C-alpha positions in Angstrom: 0.1 0.2 49.9 0.3 -3.4 51.1 -3.4 -3.8 50.4 -3.0 -3.2 46.7 -2.7 -6.2 44.4 0.5 -6.2 42.3 -0.2 -6.9 38.6 2.7 -8.0 36.3 2.3 -6.9 32.7 4.6 -8.6 30.1 5.5 -6.4 27.1 5.5 -9.2 24.6 7.1 -9.2 21.1 9.5 -6.2 21.2 9.0 -5.5 17.4 5.2 -5.3 17.8 2.8 -2.9 19.6 3.3 -4.5 23.0 5.9 -2.0 24.3 3.9 1.0 23.3 0.5 -0.1 24.6 2.3 -0.9 27.9 3.6 2.7 27.9 0.0 3.9 27.5 -0.6 2.4 31.0 0.9 5.7 32.1 -2.4 7.4 30.9 -4.2 5.5 33.6 -1.4 6.0 36.2 -1.7 9.7 35.9 -5.4 9.3 36.6 -4.8 6.9 39.4 -7.4 4.7 37.6 -6.2 1.3 38.7 -6.7 0.1 42.3 -3.5 -1.8 42.0 0.3 -1.6 41.6 1.3 -2.2 38.0 4.7 -3.4 37.0 5.7 -3.8 33.4 8.2 -6.6 32.5 10.4 -5.4 29.6 13.7 -4.1 28.5 13.8 -0.6 30.0 15.8 0.8 27.1 13.3 -0.5 24.7 10.5 1.3 26.5 12.5 4.5 26.7 13.4 4.4 23.0 9.8 3.7 22.0 8.5 6.5 24.2 11.0 8.9 22.6 10.0 7.8 19.1 6.4 8.3 19.8 6.9 11.5 21.8 5.1 10.0 24.8 6.0 11.6 28.1 7.2 8.6 30.1 8.7 8.5 33.6 10.2 5.0 34.1 11.3 3.7 37.4 13.0 0.4 38.3 10.6 -1.8 40.1 11.0 -1.9 43.9 8.2 -3.4 45.9 9.2 -1.3 48.9 8.4 2.0 47.0 4.8 3.3 47.0 3.1 3.7 43.6 3.6 7.1 42.1 1.1 8.8 39.7 2.6 9.3 36.3 5.4 6.8 36.8 5.7 3.4 35.2 7.4 0.8 37.3 9.6 -1.5 35.1 11.1 -4.9 36.0 14.0 -4.8 33.6 14.9 -7.9 31.5 17.4 -7.3 28.7 16.9 -7.8 25.0 19.4 -10.0 23.2 19.5 -7.5 20.3 18.1 -4.0 19.6 14.5 -4.2 18.5 13.1 -2.2 15.6 9.3 -1.6 15.2 7.8 -4.0 12.6 11.0 -6.1 12.1 11.0 -9.5 13.8 14.3 -10.8 15.0 14.3 -14.4 16.2 17.4 -13.6 18.4 14.9 -12.0 20.8 12.7 -15.0 21.1 14.3 -16.1 24.4 13.7 -12.6 25.8 10.0 -12.9 25.1 9.8 -16.2 26.9 11.9 -14.8 29.8 9.3 -12.2 30.3 6.6 -14.9 30.7 8.8 -17.0 32.9 9.5 -14.2 35.3 5.9 -13.1 35.5 4.8 -16.7 36.1 7.5 -17.2 38.8 6.3 -14.0 40.5 2.7 -15.2 40.5 3.8 -18.5 42.0 6.0 -17.1 44.7 3.5 -14.4 45.7 5.4 -11.3 44.3 2.4 -10.8 41.9 -1.3 -11.3 42.3 -1.8 -11.8 38.5 -0.1 -11.5 35.2 -1.3 -9.7 32.1 0.3 -10.5 28.7 0.8 -8.3 25.7 0.9 -10.2 22.4 3.7 -12.4 21.2 4.5 -13.7 17.7 4.3 -17.4 17.6 6.1 -17.7 14.2 9.3 -16.0 15.2 9.6 -18.0 18.4 9.3 -21.2 16.4 11.8 -19.8 13.8 14.2 -19.6 16.7 13.9 -23.3 17.2 11.6 -23.1 20.3 8.3 -25.0 19.9 5.5 -22.6 20.9 1.8 -22.7 20.1 0.6 -19.9 22.4 0.5 -18.4 25.8 -2.2 -20.8 26.9 -0.4 -23.9 26.1 3.0 -22.5 27.3 1.6 -21.6 30.8 -0.1 -25.0 31.1 3.1 -26.8 30.3 5.2 -24.6 32.7 2.7 -25.2 35.6 2.2 -28.9 34.8 -1.6 -28.2 34.4 -3.1 -31.1 32.5 -5.9 -29.0 30.9 -6.5 -25.3 30.7 -9.3 -23.5 29.0 -9.0 -20.4 26.7 -11.9 -18.0 27.2 -12.3 -14.6 25.7 -14.6 -12.0 27.2 -15.9 -8.8 25.8 -18.9 -7.2 24.1 -21.2 -8.7 26.6 -20.0 -12.3 25.7 -17.8 -14.9 27.4 -16.7 -17.6 25.0 -14.6 -20.6 26.0 -13.0 -23.2 23.7 -12.7 -27.0 23.9 -9.8 -26.9 21.3 -7.5 -23.9 20.7 -4.7 -23.5 18.1 -5.3 -26.6 15.9 -5.5 -26.9 12.2 -9.2 -27.4 11.3 -8.6 -30.9 10.0 -7.4 -32.0 13.5 -10.4 -30.6 15.4 -12.9 -33.5 15.2 -10.4 -36.0 16.6 -9.6 -33.6 19.5 -13.3 -33.1 20.4 -13.4 -36.2 22.7 -15.7 -37.0 25.6 -12.9 -36.4 28.1 -12.0 -33.1 26.5 -15.5 -31.8 26.5 -16.2 -33.0 30.1 -12.9 -31.6 31.5 -13.4 -28.3 29.8 -17.0 -28.0 31.1 -15.9 -28.8 34.7 -13.1 -26.1 34.5 -15.4 -23.5 33.0 -18.2 -24.2 35.5 -15.8 -23.9 38.5 -13.9 -20.9 37.2 -17.0 -18.9 36.4 -17.6 -18.9 40.1 -14.0 -18.2 41.2 -13.3 -15.5 38.6 -16.7 -14.0 37.9 -18.7 -14.8 41.0 -21.3 -16.8 39.0 -21.5 -20.1 40.9 -24.3 -21.7 38.9 -23.5 -20.6 35.4 -25.8 -21.3 32.5 -23.5 -22.6 29.8 -24.5 -22.6 26.1 -22.7 -25.5 24.4 -22.2 -25.5 20.6 -22.3 -28.6 18.4 -19.3 -29.3 16.2 -21.1 -29.7 12.8 -23.4 -27.5 10.8 -26.9 -27.5 12.4 -25.4 -29.4 15.4 -25.2 -32.5 13.2 -28.8 -32.4 11.9 -29.7 -35.5 14.0 -26.7 -37.4 12.6 -27.1 -36.5 8.9 -24.3 -33.9 9.0 -22.1 -35.6 11.6 -22.2 -37.9 14.6 -20.1 -36.0 17.2 -23.1 -34.4 18.8 -24.9 -37.7 19.3 -21.9 -39.8 20.2 -19.7 -37.3 22.2 -21.2 -33.9 23.1 -24.8 -34.8 24.1 -23.8 -37.8 26.4 -21.3 -35.6 28.3 -24.0 -32.9 28.8 -26.4 -35.5 30.1 -23.8 -36.9 32.5 -22.9 -33.6 34.0 -26.5 -32.5 34.3 -27.3 -35.7 36.2 -24.2 -35.9 38.3 -23.3 -32.3 39.0 -26.5 -30.4 38.4 -24.9 -28.2 35.8 -27.1 -26.0 33.7 -25.9 -27.0 30.2 -27.9 -25.9 27.1 -27.1 -27.7 23.9 -25.7 -29.0 21.7 -26.7 -25.9 19.8 -26.2 -25.0 16.1 -23.2 -22.5 16.1 -24.7 -20.4 13.4 -27.7 -19.3 15.5 -26.1 -19.6 19.0 -24.9 -16.0 19.0 -28.3 -14.5 18.3 -29.6 -12.2 21.1 -32.5 -14.5 22.0 -30.2 -17.5 22.5 -27.4 -15.6 24.3 -30.0 -14.3 26.8 -30.4 -17.8 28.1 -26.8 -18.2 29.1 -23.9 -16.7 31.1 -21.2 -18.0 28.8 -20.6 -20.1 25.7 -18.6 -23.2 25.0 -17.4 -23.5 21.4 -15.7 -26.6 20.0 -13.0 -24.8 18.1 -11.2 -21.4 17.8 -13.0 -19.7 14.9 -16.4 -21.2 15.7 -16.5 -19.1 18.9 -14.1 -16.3 18.6 -15.3 -14.8 15.2 -18.5 -13.6 16.8 -16.8 -12.5 20.0 -14.2 -10.4 18.2 -16.8 -8.9 16.0 -18.6 -7.8 19.1 -15.7 -6.7 21.2 -12.5 -6.1 19.1 -10.3 -3.6 20.9 -11.8 -4.2 24.3 -11.9 -8.0 24.6 -9.8 -10.0 27.0 -8.3 -13.4 26.9 -8.5 -15.3 30.2 -6.8 -18.6 30.8 -9.0 -20.8 33.0 -7.7 -23.7 35.1 -4.2 -22.4 35.9 -3.0 -22.1 39.5 -2.5 -18.4 38.8 -4.5 -15.6 37.3 -3.6 -14.7 33.7 -5.4 -12.3 31.4 -4.3 -11.0 28.0 -5.2 -8.7 25.1 -7.4 -10.2 22.4 -5.2 -9.1 19.5 -1.9 -9.8 17.9 1.4 -8.0 17.6 0.2 -5.7 14.8 3.6 -5.3 13.3 2.3 -2.9 10.7 1.2 -0.5 13.4 4.3 -0.8 15.6 6.0 2.5 16.0 3.2 4.5 14.5 1.5 5.6 17.8 -1.9 4.5 16.5 -2.2 1.2 18.4 -5.3 1.1 20.6 -4.5 0.2 24.2 -8.1 -0.5 25.1 -7.9 -4.2 25.3 -4.8 -4.0 27.6 -6.6 -1.6 29.9 -9.6 -4.0 30.2 -7.3 -7.0 30.7 -5.6 -5.2 33.6 -8.9 -4.2 35.1 -10.2 -7.8 34.9 -7.0 -9.2 36.4 -7.4 -6.8 39.3 -11.0 -7.8 39.9 -10.1 -11.5 39.8 -7.2 -11.0 42.1 -9.4 -9.2 44.6 -12.0 -11.9 44.4 -9.4 -14.6 45.0 -8.1 -12.6 48.0 -4.9 -12.1 46.0 -3.9 -8.8 47.4 -0.1 -8.5 47.8 
């Protein structure tokens, strides 16, 4: 039992599909499919109510690290809701609960209770409506761990795509694609490909910012003035294998992808549109650069599906599997 890594799974927005896809972890528990101990952080009554609503057989047990895992039983670390949650109906009263789940999982990763954390989706809008500035899991965890730069990477469909900028309005992206941002992101991506995936000399495909990668300066200067100089510097100083800057509209063709182990895109939709087309429902969001291991589903709260029983838990299953693999690679067995 002591050799199994403990993976914390936060249930996310209580009005969304997070609680019910967490309940579906019982499917894997009955099969003993995860070589790990899984503990779901959630309001226990919420899980029980959602299980009853969906007629899911669910044996819930209060989390106790001294107890051995039990097939067909879901261990729950109970954190109470502020108000009863109804599927599909957001309530900003519960925003602090959502952040409390993240805070407890993070604290557990930091103190050694957990080897990794996996997050179900949250709703950024309702958290901000509650008066709490929040732009996303990635940024929140960076702030809470005092990490100056983290990197969002999604993996799935045979692709790994990391981003220089994340949740920014498109008009703000060019100013955020600075030499330091590109360099720091590449250094983190290069290091973490080794630590988390065992690829210690990754071939990184780097996108340009502008159409046709700037067309030699006719369609923009960021490639010539920012991106290419950084690539040249890191090739010379660190021996990194960096291919680019490449036109983003052809970078995801099979012939180009075959030349690399991962992709670095300059902004959110430039990289993630192709990845989600290739992997939606089985993709995983990985935060690189943190002092802990964190993976997540690649989808949102799906309020329209909440309570219907039709939410696909596939992305959560893969996120848990990858967290276990990363924890074992890092020697993070608890």
